[in-house]
C-alpha atoms as one frame of an Amber mdcrd trajectory, in Angstrom:
protein
  20.070   2.498 -10.019  16.912   0.817  -8.768  18.863  -1.217  -6.253  20.558
   1.915  -4.860  17.235   3.743  -4.620  15.544   0.870  -2.779  18.359   0.468
  -0.254  18.581   4.272   0.235  14.850   4.611   0.848  14.912   1.715   3.322
  17.856   3.264   5.193  16.244   6.704   5.289  12.970   5.189   6.541  14.762
   3.360   9.357  16.655   6.518  10.280  13.430   8.556  10.418  11.766   5.950
  12.657  14.782   5.936  14.944  14.915   9.738  15.056  11.280   9.983  16.100
  11.271   7.089  18.587  14.713   6.931  20.258  13.903   9.408  23.053  10.592
   7.760  23.784  12.325   4.408  24.043  15.086   5.873  26.248  12.479   7.272
  28.653  10.687   3.927  28.941  11.308   1.465  31.785  13.785  -0.533  29.664
  15.655   2.616  28.449  15.925   0.901  25.047  16.359   3.398  22.219  15.923
   0.580  19.674  12.614  -0.707  21.108  10.552   0.671  18.205  13.048   0.772
  15.367  14.401  -2.724  16.106  11.543  -4.593  14.403  11.797  -2.189  11.470
  15.438  -3.179  10.997  14.511  -6.872  11.145  11.839  -6.414   8.495  14.264
  -4.435   6.328  16.791  -7.284   6.485  14.101  -9.844   5.627  12.957  -7.592
   2.779  16.441  -7.305   1.321  16.785 -11.095   1.581  13.481 -11.559  -0.292
  14.655  -9.031  -2.874  17.913 -10.932  -3.398  15.910 -14.121  -4.035  13.441
 -12.481  -6.403  16.252 -10.817  -8.386  17.211 -14.357  -9.520  13.684 -15.366
 -10.545  12.380 -14.607 -14.022   9.795 -11.912 -13.407   7.606 -13.313 -16.195
   6.645 -16.198 -13.899   4.770 -13.659 -11.765   2.162 -13.426 -14.513   1.044
 -16.932 -13.614   0.145 -15.906 -10.056  -0.982 -12.346 -10.743  -4.733 -13.061
 -10.872  -4.901 -15.511  -7.904  -2.687 -13.199  -5.846  -4.944 -10.239  -6.631
  -8.112 -12.151  -5.657  -6.414 -13.432  -2.510  -5.552  -9.835  -1.506  -9.174
  -8.743  -2.080 -10.393 -11.609   0.110  -8.061 -10.587   2.935  -9.238  -6.982
   2.716 -12.838  -8.133   2.982 -12.052 -10.343   6.032 -10.761  -7.208   7.841
 -14.413  -6.170   8.235 -15.388  -9.438   9.911 -15.328  -8.830  13.704 -14.172
 -12.382  14.469 -10.944 -11.869  12.513 -10.005  -8.214  12.708  -8.005  -6.295
  15.274  -9.326  -2.781  15.927  -6.738  -0.221  17.034  -7.654   3.424  17.467
 -11.009   2.886  15.719  -9.414   1.394  12.630  -9.645  -2.279  11.607  -6.426
  -2.665   9.656  -5.007  -5.908  11.045  -6.148  -9.463  10.538  -5.729 -12.373
  12.906  -6.370 -15.848  11.535  -6.039 -18.646  14.076  -2.495 -19.325  15.291
  -0.945 -17.286  12.474   0.678 -13.940  13.344  -1.325 -10.796  12.694  -1.045
  -9.480   9.147  -1.782  -6.155   7.507  -3.768  -7.056   4.336  -3.258  -3.608
   2.792   0.465  -4.311   2.532  -0.268  -7.555   0.681  -2.746  -5.691  -1.538
  -0.028  -3.208  -2.537   2.174  -5.920  -3.968  -0.705  -7.863  -5.487  -2.059
  -4.799  -7.280   1.372  -3.882  -8.684   1.948  -7.392 -10.040  -1.565  -7.690
 -11.522  -1.450  -4.232 -13.119   1.933  -5.003 -14.680   0.500  -8.197 -16.122
  -2.609  -6.377 -17.363  -0.675  -3.511 -18.960   1.580  -5.966 -20.792  -1.445
  -7.828 -22.062  -3.417  -4.754 -23.144  -0.538  -2.995 -24.906  -1.555   0.207
 -26.673  -5.221  -0.276 -25.724  -4.469   0.950 -22.217  -5.000   4.581 -23.244
  -8.459   4.008 -24.732 -11.738   4.746 -22.925 -12.332   1.058 -22.379  -8.797
   0.683 -21.098  -9.371   3.399 -18.550 -12.683   1.847 -17.516 -11.033  -1.525
 -17.028  -8.245   0.059 -14.997 -10.840   1.629 -12.668 -12.594  -1.727 -12.259
  -9.266  -3.295 -11.190  -8.082  -0.642  -8.726 -11.373   0.612  -7.209 -12.084
  -2.449  -4.979  -8.617  -2.274  -3.393  -8.676   1.479  -2.860 -12.265   1.508
  -1.520 -11.699  -1.355   0.936  -8.490   0.174   2.354 -10.135   3.601   2.634
 -13.092   2.119   4.577 -10.836   0.492   7.205 -10.100   3.485   7.472  -6.448
   3.906   6.424  -6.033   7.191   4.569  -2.237   7.039   4.326  -2.122   3.599
   2.709  -5.061   4.573   0.454  -3.052   7.516  -0.892   0.036   5.320  -1.417
  -1.919   2.655  -3.294  -3.784   5.265  -5.370  -0.581   7.116  -6.234   1.216
   3.858  -7.144  -1.647   2.676  -9.346  -1.897   6.021 -11.140   1.890   6.106
 -11.655   1.806   2.619 -13.200  -1.118   3.666 -15.371   0.825   6.687 -16.606
   3.908   4.590 -17.411   1.724   1.950 -19.057   0.449   4.450 -21.616  -2.575
   6.128 -20.029  -4.442   8.976 -21.646  -3.320  12.090 -19.770  -6.816  13.596
 -19.887  -8.327  10.424 -18.429  -5.635  10.341 -15.771  -6.320  13.976 -14.758
 -10.061  13.396 -14.537  -9.546  10.299 -12.421  -7.166  12.160 -10.092  -9.702
  14.930  -9.541 -12.465  12.354  -9.118 -10.460  10.437  -6.530  -9.960  13.543
  -4.461 -13.657  14.477  -4.699 -14.720  10.918  -3.807 -12.506  10.958  -0.719
 -14.133  14.192   0.460 -17.667  13.035  -0.311 -17.086   9.658   1.405 -16.082
  11.562   4.483 -12.807  11.810   6.329 -12.434  10.879   9.974 -11.784  13.610
  12.526  -8.190  12.594  13.148  -7.567  12.460   9.395  -8.777  16.067   9.025
  -6.530  17.040  11.945  -3.539  15.522  10.148  -4.326  17.410   6.965  -4.710
  20.694   8.884  -1.415  20.088  10.669   0.292  19.409   7.310  -1.142  22.630
   5.809  -0.334  24.679   8.910   2.346  23.067  11.118
């Protein structure tokens, strides 16, 4: 079931990218309708290959790298704010360029690192996840990642990471009252921290197409 869902979501995502970019590519000088979706297909193939490898690895080994991987992701997110290393596009510093290495998007690495570390932490805490101290510890883990990605700014990825973390917290045995309070607090914090003009325009367009 999980395999079918993953492949289906990947296929739908590629189809949506092609649907929204084919005409633009056709009208370009090269008249290439796959100019934008081509790299997406390549990454999808690489992702499926990586998935096939990881399916044959005992997932419990990931607990050994969960903490270093999480700290590594935090370090990359911090480096995004260093002018010598970041790449600013459209006013947002989301990409990182380190020497001869290809540019990377640290928020994507942080997504995976956070999921692996939270899974390890939930398994270790057991039934204590739903306590007040469990909720406080959860916030200490996820807040640095969410705050750093939001300050890039990258509202879309922030919402994905927040939603993923809250979903894992729910499955891990969270207190529903605590979860509701945190959800409301996250929305209020986003408003208080201030949204960029283009982010507000996107929200208005979503509310009133």
